[in-house]
Residue frames relative to the residue before (quaternion, step in Angstrom):
aa qw qx qy qz dx dy dz
M 1.0000 0.0000 0.0000 0.0000 0.00 0.00 0.00
S 0.4217 -0.7122 0.5012 0.2523 3.57 -0.93 0.99
F 0.6352 -0.5486 0.3826 0.3862 3.54 -1.27 0.41
A 0.5889 0.5858 -0.3382 0.4423 3.56 1.19 -0.65
V 0.6840 0.4756 -0.2482 0.4943 3.47 1.01 -0.96
L 0.6500 0.5201 -0.3095 0.4597 3.54 1.00 -0.91
T 0.6343 0.5362 -0.3286 0.4496 3.56 1.01 -0.82
S 0.6471 0.5172 -0.3258 0.4557 3.59 0.94 -0.91
V 0.6602 0.5029 -0.3004 0.4701 3.60 0.90 -0.97
L 0.7020 0.4564 -0.3005 0.4566 3.66 0.72 -0.91
C 0.6257 0.5433 -0.3500 0.4368 3.60 0.97 -0.72
R 0.6663 0.5024 -0.2965 0.4645 3.53 0.94 -0.96
S 0.6997 0.4751 -0.2673 0.4618 3.60 1.07 -0.79
G 0.5576 -0.6384 0.3868 0.3633 3.64 1.21 -0.03
F 0.2761 0.7690 -0.5069 0.2748 3.59 1.38 0.50
T 0.2715 -0.8201 0.4902 0.1160 3.61 -0.67 0.95
A 0.6750 -0.4950 0.3498 0.4208 3.54 -1.23 0.27
I 0.6201 0.5336 -0.3231 0.4757 3.61 1.14 -0.82
D 0.6213 0.5199 -0.3313 0.4836 3.61 1.00 -0.76
G 0.6414 0.5260 -0.3288 0.4515 3.57 0.99 -0.78
L 0.6539 0.4895 -0.3283 0.4743 3.66 0.83 -0.82
R 0.6441 0.5137 -0.3474 0.4479 3.55 0.84 -0.80
A 0.6828 0.5205 -0.2810 0.4289 3.51 0.85 -1.06
A 0.6445 0.5306 -0.2871 0.4698 3.51 1.14 -0.92
A 0.6315 0.5238 -0.3358 0.4628 3.62 0.99 -0.73
I 0.6546 0.5074 -0.2966 0.4755 3.52 0.98 -0.90
A 0.6657 0.5477 -0.3141 0.3977 3.58 0.91 -0.97
V 0.7758 0.3763 -0.1820 0.4727 3.58 1.00 -0.86
E 0.4449 0.7577 -0.4208 0.2254 3.55 1.16 -0.41
P 0.7924 0.3123 -0.1897 0.4885 3.61 0.78 -0.95
L 0.5222 0.6700 -0.3859 0.3598 3.63 1.24 -0.03
P 0.5691 -0.5227 0.4976 0.3940 3.65 -1.31 0.35
Q 0.6624 -0.5569 0.3274 0.3793 3.49 -1.23 0.70
D 0.6814 0.5019 -0.3229 0.4237 3.66 0.83 -0.79
V 0.6748 0.4625 -0.2911 0.4961 3.52 1.03 -0.83
A 0.6114 0.5451 -0.3515 0.4533 3.55 1.08 -0.67
G 0.6212 0.5622 -0.3285 0.4360 3.58 1.01 -0.86
R 0.6786 0.4780 -0.2962 0.4725 3.57 0.93 -0.92
R 0.6227 0.5582 -0.3151 0.4487 3.51 1.02 -0.87
W 0.6452 0.5178 -0.3106 0.4682 3.52 0.99 -1.03
R 0.6418 0.5187 -0.3460 0.4464 3.67 0.81 -0.86
S 0.6833 0.4893 -0.3072 0.4465 3.50 0.80 -0.91
W 0.6485 0.4983 -0.3052 0.4878 3.61 0.98 -0.96
F 0.6434 0.5326 -0.3476 0.4260 3.63 0.94 -0.76
A 0.6331 0.5159 -0.3246 0.4771 3.61 1.01 -0.85
A 0.6496 0.4997 -0.3276 0.4701 3.60 0.94 -0.81
L 0.6353 0.5501 -0.3245 0.4342 3.54 1.00 -0.99
M 0.6617 0.5055 -0.3187 0.4529 3.61 0.93 -0.84
A 0.6274 0.5270 -0.3314 0.4678 3.56 1.03 -0.71
I 0.6763 0.4842 -0.3202 0.4534 3.54 0.93 -1.01
T 0.6083 0.5605 -0.3427 0.4454 3.64 1.10 -0.78
A 0.6373 0.5280 -0.3100 0.4679 3.62 1.03 -0.87
C 0.6178 0.5651 -0.2979 0.4586 3.45 1.14 -0.86
A 0.6586 0.5388 -0.2819 0.4432 3.40 0.92 -1.15
L 0.6403 0.5417 -0.3510 0.4164 3.60 0.95 -0.75
S 0.6820 0.4899 -0.2773 0.4669 3.58 1.16 -0.62
F 0.4757 0.6843 -0.4533 0.3162 3.59 1.18 -0.06
A 0.5260 -0.6432 0.4539 0.3219 3.55 -1.08 0.63
E 0.2492 -0.6601 0.6691 0.2334 3.54 -1.29 0.53
N 0.3001 -0.7538 0.5648 0.1507 3.48 -0.66 1.17
I 0.0663 -0.8167 0.5721 -0.0369 3.55 -0.61 1.26
K 0.2507 -0.7268 0.6171 0.1675 3.52 -1.39 0.28
I 0.1963 -0.8080 0.5548 0.0299 3.47 -0.60 1.31
P 0.4927 -0.6612 0.4696 0.3156 3.60 -0.80 0.91
A 0.1169 0.8053 -0.5703 0.1122 3.60 -0.66 1.02
P 0.1754 -0.8356 0.5098 0.1053 3.58 0.23 1.16
H 0.6134 0.5738 -0.3538 0.4114 3.62 1.22 -0.42
I 0.6501 0.5343 -0.3404 0.4196 3.57 1.15 -0.21
N 0.7474 -0.4728 0.2574 0.3894 3.56 -0.06 1.25
E 0.8244 -0.1998 0.1380 0.5112 3.53 -0.83 -0.98
A 0.6156 0.5987 -0.3576 0.3670 3.56 1.01 -0.68
K 0.1270 -0.8407 0.5116 0.1242 3.53 1.10 -0.87
T 0.6554 0.4617 -0.2753 0.5305 3.51 1.35 0.41
L 0.1745 -0.7498 0.6283 0.1119 3.49 -1.11 0.85
R 0.2963 -0.7649 0.5407 0.1865 3.51 -0.58 1.16
A 0.0298 0.8157 -0.5770 0.0282 3.65 -1.05 0.59
Q 0.3072 -0.7115 0.5896 0.2276 3.52 -1.32 0.22
W 0.1864 -0.7998 0.5703 0.0197 3.51 -0.86 1.16
F 0.0059 -0.7874 0.6161 -0.0201 3.50 -0.91 0.89
A 0.1025 -0.8065 0.5788 0.0633 3.60 -0.70 1.01
P 0.5031 -0.6573 0.4747 0.2991 3.56 -1.08 0.74
D 0.6657 -0.4468 0.3992 0.4448 3.51 -1.29 0.18
A 0.5656 -0.6526 0.3757 0.3362 3.57 -0.83 0.99
G 0.6237 0.5545 -0.3223 0.4469 3.57 1.17 -0.63
K 0.7416 0.4116 -0.2276 0.4784 3.55 1.10 -0.54
A 0.4787 0.7225 -0.4198 0.2695 3.55 1.18 -0.55
S 0.2160 -0.7992 0.5506 0.1070 3.60 -0.81 1.07
G 0.5556 -0.5873 0.4026 0.4294 3.62 1.28 -0.19
A 0.5846 0.5714 -0.3726 0.4392 3.55 1.28 -0.20
A 0.0655 -0.7654 0.6367 0.0664 3.56 -1.35 0.31
A 0.1912 -0.7676 0.5981 0.1284 3.58 -1.21 0.60
I 0.2779 -0.7046 0.6307 0.1688 3.49 -1.07 0.85
L 0.0920 -0.8232 0.5586 0.0439 3.61 -0.47 1.17
L 0.1726 -0.8360 0.5167 0.0655 3.49 -0.66 1.01
H 0.3964 -0.7586 0.4661 0.2239 3.63 -0.47 1.17
G 0.5305 -0.6181 0.4833 0.3208 3.55 -1.30 0.29
C 0.7776 -0.3705 0.2219 0.4570 3.56 -1.26 -0.24
G 0.6479 0.5362 -0.3242 0.4331 3.60 1.25 -0.21
G 0.5011 -0.6409 0.4234 0.3987 3.55 1.39 0.05
L 0.7685 -0.4144 0.2677 0.4074 3.53 -1.43 -0.04
G 0.6849 -0.3819 0.3080 0.5387 3.56 1.02 -0.78
A 0.7213 -0.4560 0.3291 0.4045 3.50 -1.33 0.18
K 0.8705 0.0031 -0.0344 0.4910 3.56 -0.96 1.00
G 0.6820 -0.5101 0.2689 0.4498 3.59 1.16 0.73
N 0.5451 0.5740 -0.4327 0.4313 3.60 1.22 0.18
L 0.5429 -0.6492 0.4339 0.3090 3.50 -0.91 0.90
N 0.4034 -0.6814 0.5330 0.2980 3.65 -0.90 0.83
A 0.7373 -0.4307 0.2845 0.4358 3.53 -1.37 0.25
R 0.6359 0.5617 -0.3258 0.4170 3.61 0.90 -0.85
H 0.7104 0.4528 -0.2327 0.4860 3.49 0.91 -1.19
K 0.6443 0.5167 -0.3359 0.4529 3.58 0.92 -0.71
A 0.6581 0.5154 -0.3249 0.4424 3.56 0.92 -0.82
A 0.6642 0.5062 -0.2898 0.4674 3.57 1.02 -0.84
K 0.6165 0.5411 -0.3190 0.4748 3.57 1.11 -0.84
D 0.7009 0.4484 -0.2969 0.4685 3.61 0.74 -0.98
W 0.6132 0.5539 -0.3491 0.4419 3.59 0.98 -0.76
L 0.6913 0.4741 -0.2758 0.4704 3.61 0.88 -0.84
L 0.6593 0.4983 -0.3249 0.4599 3.59 0.91 -0.84
E 0.5823 0.5915 -0.3516 0.4330 3.52 1.11 -0.69
R 0.7274 0.4280 -0.1729 0.5078 3.54 1.21 -0.78
G 0.6140 -0.6083 0.3417 0.3691 3.50 1.33 0.31
I 0.5765 0.5947 -0.3609 0.4287 3.61 1.34 0.14
A 0.3910 -0.7164 0.5331 0.2230 3.54 -0.79 1.05
V 0.2172 -0.8050 0.5441 0.0937 3.50 -1.23 0.58
V 0.0368 0.7928 -0.6078 -0.0247 3.52 -0.99 0.69
F 0.2078 -0.7725 0.5978 0.0521 3.49 -0.87 1.10
P 0.2060 -0.7570 0.6055 0.1339 3.73 -0.39 1.16
E 0.2631 -0.7539 0.5752 0.1778 3.65 -0.85 0.87
S 0.1604 -0.8452 0.5053 0.0679 3.54 0.27 1.29
F 0.7045 0.4630 -0.2852 0.4560 3.66 1.02 -0.65
T 0.7236 0.4466 -0.2676 0.4531 3.51 0.62 -1.12
S 0.5560 0.5824 -0.3739 0.4604 3.66 1.24 -0.39
R 0.7784 0.2888 -0.1767 0.5287 3.51 1.26 -0.45
S 0.5942 -0.6304 0.3177 0.3855 3.44 1.36 0.71
F 0.5549 0.5326 -0.4310 0.4718 3.59 0.99 0.76
E 0.3485 -0.7162 0.5691 0.2045 3.54 -1.23 0.64
E 0.7836 -0.1434 0.1230 0.5918 3.62 1.01 -0.86
V 0.2287 -0.7672 0.5836 0.1363 3.53 -1.32 0.33
C 0.3490 0.7665 -0.4875 0.2302 3.58 1.29 0.13
T 0.7327 0.4149 -0.2210 0.4921 3.60 1.01 -0.90
V 0.5884 0.5732 -0.3683 0.4354 3.62 1.21 0.11
K 0.4591 -0.6796 0.4921 0.2919 3.63 -0.77 0.97
F 0.6600 -0.5207 0.3584 0.4060 3.60 -1.13 0.75
Q 0.7380 0.4566 -0.2695 0.4175 3.55 0.58 -1.16
S 0.6841 0.4859 -0.2923 0.4587 3.63 1.17 -0.32
R 0.5476 0.6368 -0.4053 0.3611 3.62 1.16 -0.26
T 0.2852 -0.7670 0.5590 0.1337 3.51 -1.04 0.93
I 0.6127 0.4586 -0.3502 0.5401 3.62 1.28 -0.15
T 0.1194 -0.8117 0.5702 0.0419 3.50 -0.66 1.16
Q 0.6537 -0.5135 0.3845 0.4014 3.44 -1.41 0.25
R 0.5622 0.5799 -0.3860 0.4458 3.56 1.23 -0.41
D 0.6194 0.5429 -0.3324 0.4594 3.57 1.11 -0.71
R 0.7071 0.4759 -0.2668 0.4498 3.53 0.90 -0.94
V 0.5970 0.5358 -0.3678 0.4704 3.57 1.15 -0.57
Q 0.6418 0.4907 -0.3373 0.4833 3.61 1.03 -0.68
D 0.5676 0.5723 -0.3668 0.4644 3.60 1.15 -0.58
V 0.6539 0.5310 -0.2901 0.4541 3.51 0.94 -0.90
I 0.6717 0.5132 -0.2867 0.4508 3.55 0.93 -1.03
A 0.6267 0.5289 -0.3116 0.4799 3.54 1.17 -0.94
T 0.6850 0.4773 -0.3035 0.4591 3.60 0.85 -0.91
R 0.6228 0.5339 -0.3492 0.4529 3.58 1.02 -0.74
A 0.6706 0.5030 -0.3179 0.4430 3.59 0.95 -0.81
W 0.5945 0.5579 -0.3316 0.4746 3.55 1.23 -0.69
L 0.6690 0.4947 -0.2897 0.4730 3.59 0.97 -0.94
N 0.6207 0.5795 -0.3276 0.4141 3.52 0.98 -0.80
A 0.7130 0.4181 -0.2323 0.5127 3.52 1.19 -0.70
R 0.5471 0.6450 -0.3939 0.3599 3.64 1.27 -0.19
P 0.4687 -0.6824 0.4802 0.2899 3.56 -0.72 1.04
G 0.7924 0.3042 -0.2301 0.4762 3.60 -1.01 0.77
I 0.6832 0.4498 -0.3180 0.4793 3.65 1.17 -0.07
D 0.3410 -0.7409 0.5600 0.1456 3.48 -0.85 1.10
A 0.4186 -0.7439 0.4713 0.2222 3.56 -0.49 1.28
K 0.6645 0.4732 -0.3265 0.4775 3.68 1.08 -0.31
K 0.6969 0.4469 -0.2586 0.4977 3.60 1.27 -0.06
I 0.4031 0.7066 -0.4782 0.3308 3.56 0.94 0.88
V 0.1866 -0.7759 0.5976 0.0779 3.54 -0.81 1.06
L 0.2044 -0.7374 0.6327 0.1192 3.55 -1.23 0.68
W 0.0534 0.8026 -0.5791 0.1330 3.65 -0.59 1.22
G 0.1409 0.7967 -0.5792 0.0996 3.52 -0.79 1.01
W 0.3238 -0.7308 0.5805 0.1553 3.47 -1.43 0.50
S 0.8666 0.0169 -0.0422 0.4970 3.57 -1.07 0.89
H 0.8106 0.1377 -0.0268 0.5685 3.58 -0.35 -1.23
G 0.6942 0.4619 -0.2467 0.4939 3.52 1.03 -0.95
G 0.5841 0.5388 -0.3588 0.4897 3.59 1.23 -0.52
S 0.6188 0.5262 -0.3449 0.4703 3.60 1.05 -0.66
T 0.6044 0.5527 -0.3338 0.4667 3.59 1.18 -0.79
V 0.5889 0.5759 -0.3481 0.4477 3.58 1.09 -0.76
L 0.6933 0.4929 -0.2614 0.4561 3.51 0.88 -1.03
N 0.6568 0.5160 -0.2753 0.4760 3.51 1.09 -0.92
T 0.6696 0.4993 -0.3135 0.4516 3.54 1.04 -0.69
V 0.7100 0.4487 -0.2821 0.4636 3.62 0.85 -0.93
T 0.7213 0.3995 -0.2726 0.4959 3.59 1.19 -0.12
H 0.4942 0.6842 -0.3904 0.3676 3.47 1.47 0.20
K 0.2992 0.7272 -0.5658 0.2480 3.58 -0.53 1.29
P 0.5703 -0.5770 0.4568 0.3649 3.50 -1.23 0.54
V 0.5896 -0.5553 0.4615 0.3619 3.59 -1.19 0.53
L 0.8525 0.0805 -0.1169 0.5031 3.54 -1.01 1.04
R 0.6678 0.4170 -0.3407 0.5139 3.65 1.12 0.55
D 0.5390 -0.6370 0.4395 0.3326 3.46 -1.26 0.38
F 0.6577 -0.5100 0.3570 0.4241 3.54 -1.25 0.14
S 0.4223 -0.7026 0.5186 0.2432 3.54 -1.08 0.72
D 0.6315 -0.5453 0.3695 0.4091 3.66 -1.08 0.47
E 0.6107 0.6078 -0.3514 0.3663 3.51 1.05 -0.61
V 0.7337 0.3221 -0.2090 0.5606 3.61 1.30 -0.24
K 0.5395 0.5777 -0.4404 0.4257 3.57 1.16 0.48
F 0.0373 -0.8260 0.5623 -0.0113 3.55 -0.78 0.98
A 0.6257 -0.5373 0.4063 0.3934 3.55 -1.26 0.38
E 0.7489 -0.1628 0.0847 0.6368 3.47 1.25 -0.62
A 0.1552 -0.7492 0.6329 0.1182 3.54 -1.22 0.66
I 0.1057 -0.8010 0.5890 -0.0180 3.48 -0.99 1.14
A 0.0324 -0.8175 0.5742 -0.0294 3.52 -0.76 1.07
F 0.2011 -0.7655 0.6056 0.0823 3.55 -0.71 1.22
Y 0.8586 -0.1697 0.0908 0.4751 3.58 -0.79 1.05
P 0.0845 0.8226 -0.5477 0.1275 3.60 0.69 1.25
G 0.4702 -0.6137 0.5288 0.3502 3.58 -1.25 0.15
C 0.0806 -0.8469 0.5252 0.0201 3.62 -0.22 1.21
S 0.3432 0.7753 -0.4892 0.2046 3.65 1.10 -0.05
P 0.6739 0.4689 -0.3254 0.4691 3.70 0.80 -0.85
F 0.7101 0.4731 -0.2818 0.4388 3.62 1.03 -0.68
A 0.6094 0.5563 -0.3703 0.4267 3.55 1.29 0.02
K 0.4959 0.6792 -0.3944 0.3704 3.51 1.30 -0.04
D 0.6455 -0.5690 0.3360 0.3829 3.59 -1.09 0.58
N 0.7393 0.4178 -0.1920 0.4919 3.48 1.12 -0.81
A 0.3911 0.7318 -0.4643 0.3098 3.59 1.32 0.40
P 0.6665 -0.4859 0.3730 0.4249 3.61 -1.24 0.48
Q 0.2243 -0.7644 0.5967 0.0965 3.55 -1.11 0.79
K 0.7504 0.2881 -0.2479 0.5408 3.67 1.09 0.07
I 0.2220 -0.7814 0.5713 0.1172 3.53 -1.25 0.54
S 0.5078 -0.6744 0.4360 0.3119 3.63 -0.99 0.58
S 0.8034 0.1744 -0.0413 0.5679 3.61 1.09 -0.59
S 0.6150 -0.5085 0.4487 0.4023 3.49 -1.34 0.33
L 0.1550 -0.8135 0.5605 -0.0098 3.56 -0.80 1.19
T 0.0503 -0.7596 0.6481 0.0229 3.51 -1.08 1.02
I 0.0862 -0.7755 0.6248 0.0262 3.53 -0.83 1.07
L 0.0767 -0.7751 0.6268 -0.0226 3.49 -0.98 1.05
M 0.2574 0.7713 -0.5538 0.1793 3.60 -0.76 1.01
G 0.5136 -0.6184 0.4831 0.3470 3.57 -1.31 0.24
D 0.4677 -0.6737 0.4835 0.3060 3.57 -1.13 0.64
A 0.6440 0.5023 -0.3190 0.4808 3.61 1.27 -0.16
D 0.3966 0.7462 -0.4728 0.2497 3.62 1.20 0.04
D 0.1017 -0.8068 0.5819 0.0132 3.52 -0.72 1.15
W 0.5232 0.5483 -0.4335 0.4875 3.55 1.23 0.60
T 0.7541 0.0199 0.0222 0.6561 3.62 0.70 -1.13
P 0.2587 -0.8278 0.4729 0.1555 3.67 0.00 1.14
A 0.5714 -0.6577 0.4091 0.2712 3.42 -1.17 0.81
A 0.6026 0.6313 -0.3582 0.3318 3.61 1.06 -0.80
P 0.6656 0.4810 -0.3360 0.4612 3.67 0.88 -0.73
C 0.6172 0.5267 -0.3440 0.4725 3.62 1.12 -0.64
A 0.6197 0.5243 -0.3485 0.4687 3.60 1.02 -0.75
M 0.6464 0.5361 -0.3108 0.4452 3.63 0.98 -0.85
F 0.6661 0.5010 -0.2837 0.4741 3.50 1.06 -1.04
A 0.6823 0.4962 -0.2970 0.4473 3.55 0.82 -0.88
A 0.6230 0.5462 -0.3206 0.4590 3.57 1.13 -0.73
R 0.6472 0.5176 -0.2920 0.4775 3.53 1.06 -0.85
L 0.6541 0.4926 -0.3178 0.4780 3.58 0.87 -0.86
K 0.6426 0.5258 -0.3269 0.4514 3.66 0.95 -0.80
N 0.6600 0.5145 -0.3048 0.4546 3.45 0.99 -0.88
N 0.7155 0.4088 -0.2473 0.5098 3.48 1.23 -0.52
E 0.4967 -0.7126 0.3614 0.3388 3.54 1.40 0.52
Q 0.3428 0.7450 -0.4794 0.3125 3.49 1.05 1.04
P 0.4925 -0.6917 0.4277 0.3100 3.69 -0.86 0.63
V 0.3109 0.7578 -0.5151 0.2525 3.59 0.11 1.19
S 0.1023 -0.7650 0.6349 0.0342 3.48 -1.19 0.83
L 0.0579 -0.7756 0.6283 0.0181 3.63 -0.88 0.97
T 0.0223 -0.7715 0.6358 0.0058 3.56 -0.94 1.05
L 0.1336 -0.7929 0.5939 0.0258 3.49 -0.81 1.14
Y 0.2048 -0.8010 0.5489 0.1229 3.63 -0.71 0.98
P 0.4758 -0.6974 0.4595 0.2758 3.52 -0.70 1.16
G 0.8591 0.1357 -0.1215 0.4783 3.54 -1.02 0.93
A 0.5514 0.6083 -0.4179 0.3891 3.69 1.14 -0.01
Y 0.3132 -0.7685 0.5424 0.1309 3.49 -1.23 0.78
H 0.7214 -0.3527 0.3275 0.4979 3.62 -1.25 -0.19
D 0.8236 0.2066 -0.1704 0.5000 3.63 -1.04 0.73
F 0.2526 0.8178 -0.4916 0.1605 3.54 1.19 0.51
D 0.6960 0.4954 -0.2728 0.4424 3.59 1.13 -0.45
N 0.4420 0.6954 -0.4518 0.3420 3.54 1.29 0.07
P 0.3682 -0.7898 0.4459 0.2044 3.60 -0.56 1.13
T 0.7960 0.2793 -0.1454 0.5170 3.61 1.15 -0.32
G 0.4438 0.7360 -0.4294 0.2775 3.59 1.25 -0.01
K 0.3723 -0.6958 0.5694 0.2303 3.57 -1.26 0.12
F 0.4781 -0.6215 0.5206 0.3378 3.61 -1.18 0.58
R 0.2457 0.7592 -0.5661 0.2069 3.55 -0.71 1.08
V 0.4208 -0.6567 0.5662 0.2666 3.50 -1.42 0.20
R 0.2081 -0.7761 0.5803 0.1325 3.59 -0.65 1.00
S 0.2073 -0.8243 0.5185 0.0937 3.63 0.02 1.33
E 0.6229 0.5759 -0.3423 0.4040 3.61 1.16 -0.49
V 0.6082 0.5575 -0.3554 0.4393 3.61 1.25 -0.17
P 0.2636 -0.8284 0.4789 0.1222 3.59 -0.52 1.15
N 0.6899 0.5654 -0.2378 0.3844 3.59 1.26 -0.47
G 0.4608 0.7172 -0.4506 0.2651 3.59 1.08 0.33
V 0.7542 -0.3848 0.2880 0.4473 3.54 -1.32 -0.11
N 0.7300 0.3294 -0.1461 0.5808 3.55 1.16 -0.90
A 0.2847 -0.7971 0.5080 0.1595 3.58 0.01 1.24
G 0.8369 0.1899 -0.1708 0.4842 3.53 -0.90 0.97
K 0.6845 0.4602 -0.3009 0.4787 3.60 1.22 0.04
G 0.5636 -0.6284 0.3937 0.3639 3.57 1.12 0.23
V 0.3783 -0.6925 0.5606 0.2512 3.59 -1.29 -0.12
T 0.4179 -0.7008 0.5341 0.2212 3.55 -1.24 0.59
V 0.0100 0.7754 -0.6312 0.0153 3.55 -0.99 0.89
G 0.2646 0.7766 -0.5433 0.1781 3.57 -1.10 0.57
P 0.5340 -0.6638 0.4307 0.2978 3.49 -1.10 0.78
D 0.0521 -0.7414 0.6664 0.0589 3.58 -1.17 0.43
P 0.2970 -0.8166 0.4697 0.1558 3.55 -0.01 1.39
Q 0.6618 0.5053 -0.3370 0.4395 3.63 0.93 -0.72
A 0.6511 0.4797 -0.3256 0.4898 3.57 1.06 -0.75
R 0.6183 0.5416 -0.3426 0.4549 3.60 0.99 -0.70
E 0.6654 0.5055 -0.3066 0.4558 3.56 0.85 -0.90
D 0.6791 0.4703 -0.3037 0.4747 3.55 0.98 -0.84
A 0.6314 0.5317 -0.3490 0.4436 3.62 0.95 -0.75
M 0.6931 0.4848 -0.2723 0.4587 3.59 0.93 -0.88
A 0.6249 0.5164 -0.3324 0.4820 3.53 1.14 -0.60
R 0.6094 0.5443 -0.3277 0.4743 3.60 1.12 -0.70
I 0.6837 0.4783 -0.2736 0.4784 3.49 0.92 -0.99
D 0.6349 0.5348 -0.3413 0.4408 3.58 1.00 -0.74
T 0.6561 0.5152 -0.2906 0.4688 3.53 1.03 -0.82
L 0.6662 0.5351 -0.2776 0.4391 3.46 1.06 -0.98
L 0.6769 0.4843 -0.2915 0.4715 3.59 0.96 -0.95
A 0.6429 0.5115 -0.3367 0.4601 3.56 1.02 -0.82
K 0.6075 0.5699 -0.3184 0.4525 3.63 1.05 -0.78
R 0.7048 0.4479 -0.2551 0.4874 3.54 1.06 -0.92
G 0.4586 -0.6920 0.4328 0.3515 3.63 1.34 -0.09
L 0.4568 0.7130 -0.4423 0.2954 3.64 1.11 0.58
T 0.6529 0.4920 -0.3081 0.4867 3.62 1.22 -0.23
A 0.5661 -0.6285 0.4260 0.3210 3.53 -1.08 0.87
T 0.7769 -0.0409 0.1168 0.6173 3.47 0.91 -1.17
K 0.6093 -0.5026 0.4527 0.4138 3.53 -1.31 0.11
A 0.1677 -0.8254 0.5304 0.0957 3.60 -0.22 1.23
V 0.4785 -0.6271 0.5283 0.3140 3.52 -1.19 0.45
M 0.4947 -0.6476 0.4817 0.3222 3.60 -0.84 0.97
N 0.0001 0.7803 -0.6225 0.0596 3.56 -0.94 0.97
L 0.1387 0.8218 -0.5443 0.0957 3.59 0.51 1.00
P 0.5401 -0.5965 0.4743 0.3572 3.61 -1.09 0.72
């Protein structure tokens, strides 16, 4: 097994730098000096890679959340950028209906976004809205049967925001809200969340709000909110048959007519999950909530759409002064 492969395996298994030093010492102890030297150099290179990997591991945190039944705790994963890169900004990333990923490990889409943000000096926190309530996913659950509501997830955002506000090194004016699909819908529900006849509270105001392929149908109704608390960017494919684009276009048009800061980008021929760096084009027949009832929904990556979306966000965050430096694009 090559050291590159070994490093990858050990990193995923939680092998630590201390473990690496011990293993290296054992590996070279009985060898001649010249062979031991070469072995040490190889092990040292692997050790550095393992150490870099360890720095990207999540810190599992517990956020006070009185709104969550008996637990009163919202589990989350926290990632901090290298101290030399940190810009003081942070992003709350909201998973879709499938949760963060299998066994608490970030799926490819979430990991790519996390790495992309850390590279730009932006800290990342993933609230675990589903596992905190003993659910793994809700993609396969019909809307009317779901017990986790958008109201619940908005409260999760508010609790996470409060936690970030108290976090040393985080500027409360540099917090981004970013979600996909079900989490994108939470973005919309958060930036429209306000008491009747009152203004938006600071807890739902963000430096930028970003929603990838959210469900906009409730916001296309005549009685839907017409104001938002934060600048909003919506990115989706015009061929999406899970969360259709037409309601989002209606919502964005209404906001623009009301002089609200919203941007909608529709990618021709792109489907749900277009920004997934490793996904496959397929029909998910187990999902009951698509445009075509009983026929499932289409998901699949669109590399060109993904690259354009990330370039737009890169420019947007830099304009807002949220990135430490102008980062080089490094898309999977």
